[in-house]
N, C-alpha and C positions, 0 to 999 in steps of 0.2 A: 504493499498498498504504498499512498505519496505521501512524503513531507513537503506540504506545502506553505511557504509565507506567501501570504492574501495579502496585496498594495492597493489603495486603492485611496483620492477622497472624500472627505465627507459629504453622505450620501452617496456613493455611487456604487455601491450592493454589496458591498467586503460580505457586510453579517447572513444577508440572504444569501449569501454561494455557500461561505460557508456553514451553512445549516444547512443547505441542502447537499453538498455534498461530505459531509461529515455525515449524515446519515448515510448516503450513498453507500458510501467506502468505509461505516463501520469504524471512524477513524475520528479522536475526538476533535472539537473545537474548542480552540484558544486562541479566548479573547480578557486581554488585561481589565477590560472595564465591566465584563462580568463575575470576572472572579473579585473585582474590588468591590463590589453592586452586592454579592454575595457575602463575602467577609462583614460589611458595612452592616447589615442586613442582620447578619446572626450574630453581632457586639462582639468579635473577636477584635483579639491584640492586631494583629494589621489593620484592621475593621477599624477601629478607630483611630490609625495613624493614620490610613486614607482617608478619614474621612475631616480629620483636622487638615487636612492639607485642601478638600475640594470648597468646604465652609468658607474659607481665607481667599479661595479662588487662585486657588495657585496648580498647578500641574502637580502631580506625585512624583519628585526624583526618580532616576532614571536607574538608580543603586536597590529603592523598595518595588521598579519594575522588575529588572533583572530577577532578584531574588526571588518574588516570585512566577515571575517564567519558568527561572531554576526550577523551581520547588515544584514545578506542574508538570517540567519536561520529564522532570526526576523517577515521575510515579508509573506503574506499570501498562499499565493503558495505553501509551503515547510509544509502546515498542513497535507497536506493528505500523503507526504511522500516526501525523496529526498536521490541520490545519492554522496556523499560525494566520489569526484576524489583529489588526490595531497593534502590532508588535512584530517587529520594533518601526518606533517611529522616527528615530535621529541615529546618525552615523554612529555617534556611541552605543549607544543600547543594539544596535544593527553590529558595530564589532564585537561589542560584550556576548551576543549571540554564537558569533561564528566560533568564539573560543569554547564554551558552553558547548555547544554542538561539535565540537573534536574533545572534548573531555570525554564527553556522555556517548561521543561513536553511535551519533546522531546526524548524521551531515541533512541539511535539505536537496532536494530535487532539483524545486522550479522556486523559482521569484513569480507570479503572477501582477500583473498590474490590468485594474480595472480603471480605465481612462475613458474618463468623462469630461467635455469642455464647463468649464466656470460656470456658466450661463444660465446651460442644459442642470450643476446641479443644484444651484441658486433655484430655478422656476423650479422643480423637483425637492427640493427639500421646503420651500413655501407652501404646496401643496400636502406633503407629507404632514406639515406643519396647522393648516387647517384639518385634511383629516382625523388628527390624532388628537388635535386640542390641544395642542402644546404653542402659549399663549408666546414661551421665551424664546421662538426661532425666528424669532422676527428676521428682513432680510440684513439687517445689520449684522445682526448675532451671525448669521451664516455668515455674510461676507466678508467675518473675522474669522471663523475656524477655516472659510478656505485660506486666509493670509496667509494663517500660521501652519497649515498644511502645508503652502508652497514655498515656505522661510526655513519650514523643520523637515517634514517627511520627504519634501518633493525630490532634495540632494540625496537620501539614496537611489532612488533610480540610477543616476553616475556611479556612488559607491555596486551599484549592485550589474551596472553596466550591460557586458553582455547574457547575463543569465537573466534578465527581463522579457517575461515572456508580455506582451501590449494586449490587451484584452477589448475590443470595445463594449463598454460595458453604459453606453446607448442604448441595443434593442431593446425587445423584453426581455423578460427577466427567464425564460425556456431559453431561449437563443444564446443569452453570456454564459448559459451553464451548463450547452451544447458545446457552444464554442471555445470554454477552461476544458471538458471534458475530452475533447478534440484533440487539442494540442499535447495533451496528456497521454493521449492513448498512445 
């Protein structure tokens, strides 16, 4: 089974595609945001630490995110494969991930980037905010998230360079899933 790093800007469909492929391949989808929300809900030590960052509007520091990913990748269910969704987000995280994967002998197979133009994402996220009643997802907030992605995460495309497979994320969900599966076949 594959070990995939799934990249793309906010609203590109990483979570949706990650869930679909995870179910189909029976491998875990590992998303730091999901792990953090679960830890906060359970009131764990990690959850308290993460909540203190989010409550003050700060990003969770790289070392905490890397610690969480390392712990998760060392669990038995990851041996057959995994899909990383939303990690790494920075070059520093990518470098730490590369070192970790060598240490635990779990090299990744592919880096897939869901490529979607900014204006398409803004329109998609505004529609999703309306559908889901997310009043905090204003165009300004969405634009800020995209700017942060472009500044901090987009450089990973250069870091991974020729290992990145660009997949057009603008077609329908099933078409994007098929494009990913066709590439990995």
